N, C-alpha and C positions, 0 to 999 in steps of 0.2 A: 113745465108749468110757471117760472118766472114767467116764460114767454107767450106765458096766453094769460097773466094778471097785468099786462105792460099792454098800454092798446094800439100805443107807433110802435108794435114792437116790429122788428126788422124791416119797418118802412123805409128802405135805398136809401138808410141813414149811408155815409160812406163809401155808395157807388161809384163803381168809373168801368173801367175798361177794359178786359182781363183778357191774354192772352191762352182761352180754356186748356188749347196743345199743353202747354207749359206749365198747368195748374193738373190738370191731368195725368200729365207720366210722374206732377211731385204724391201722389197719392200713391198711383200703382206704386210706388218704387216704394214707398212707407208700408205699406201693406205685406210686399212682396216679401221688406224685412220680418214682419207678422205671420210667413210661411199663408200665408193667405193668396188663392187660385187668385188675382186678379189682373186678366190682360187691358193690352187698348187696342182694338182696331186703327188698323193702320189708316192716317193719309189723311190727322183728328188738325186737323189747319181753322180753327176760329175766333171770334173776341165776345166778351158779352157782354152785354152791359151788369154789375151788379155787386152788394158786399162784398170782397172778401172771402167777410168769415161767415155771411149765412150761406155764399156758394160753397164757403167751406162744410160746415153743416151739410149741409138738405145733402151734399156728395156725402158727406162720413158716415150720413146716417140712414145712405138708401143702402151702400154697402153695405156695412153693420148689416142688417135685414134676408140682400144678397145670401152672403158670405153662411149668416148664420142658420140661413131658410133651402139656399139651393145649394151650395158651398166654391160652382169656383163660376165664379163674374167675371161679364165681359163692359167695358167701358165702349159708351158708339156716341157718335154726338154726328145731329142731322144740319147741315145749315137754310135755313129758309127764307119768304123775301118778311127782312126784318127780325126773326129772332133766330133765338137756333138752340138744337135737342140734343138735350142729352143725357140717354139712356142708359141708361144701368138690368143687366141682363141676366139672371144666372139662368145655369139646369134644371131647379126644381122642382118641382110638383107647379109648385104657383098657385091658382085658386076660386073656390067654385062661384060662375061669374057673380051670384049671386049680395058676395064678398066685400069683393071689385069694391064699393060706394063703397062699403061700407066702409072697408081697415083706413079708410084717415082720420073718418072719428074719436072726437078726446077720449082716452081709456080701455079701443074696439081695437085687442090683440086674437095671432095669432094661435096660439095657447092656449085652451081657456085652462090651464089652472093656476095657482099665485105661484107659482113658485120664479123666485127671480132668477133662479141657477137656469130653469127654458124659455125664458123669454121677460123682456120690459114690462115695464108698466102702463105701455101701449099707448103710446106720447108723441115716438117716436114721425111715425110720417104722418102726424096733426103737422105738428111741426112742420115739418118739411113743408108741407101741401099751406100757411104760416106762412112760412120765411116767402116758398117763389110765389107767395102774391103779393106779400110784401113789397117782389123786388120786379111786379110788374108780370109774371109770370104762370103758372099754372102746375101741378103734380097730376095723371096721370096715370093712372096704374093698367095694365090692361095679361092678358094670358096671351105669352109664344107659341101657331100655331104648333113652333114643334119640340112646344110644351119649357116649360118654364115663364117665367113672372119677367113680365119690361117693366120697371119703371123706368118713368121721363118727366122732366125738369123740362121747362119752353122757359126760355130766356130774349129777352132784350137781344138785339146784338149792335144796338145805341141807344147815348143815350135818349131818355124820352124828349 
């Protein structure tokens, strides 16, 4: 909630080149220690231009959702011209097509009860979207053809 109270939230403060493989390997190791099934796709070698804190917050939020709703999680990376796509892929049921765009709205939850044990406050994906925009990128949610959800953060690979 405080993130949205600040007009300048996530606006590339402290942005620098980050070795994405190293960052993702650290996240995977931590998640495995927690007993979660999170794997890193092979041959990931990329750098992104981002605030390290913003990158970790985005990835943690997406991995939390993927573990909660999709079980096993795979992290993958695709290099594009001047950008890098970081994909958080789960094996869950995905989302109805009409819900994909709305899911990043503030206080929008995939689970309809108000029970905090079965879902959060509905801010996780909207925070990821705000942070991605603040880093010069974007968040896109899509259903995977083989099942599950793909949450893709696109970030610059070079300094602005």
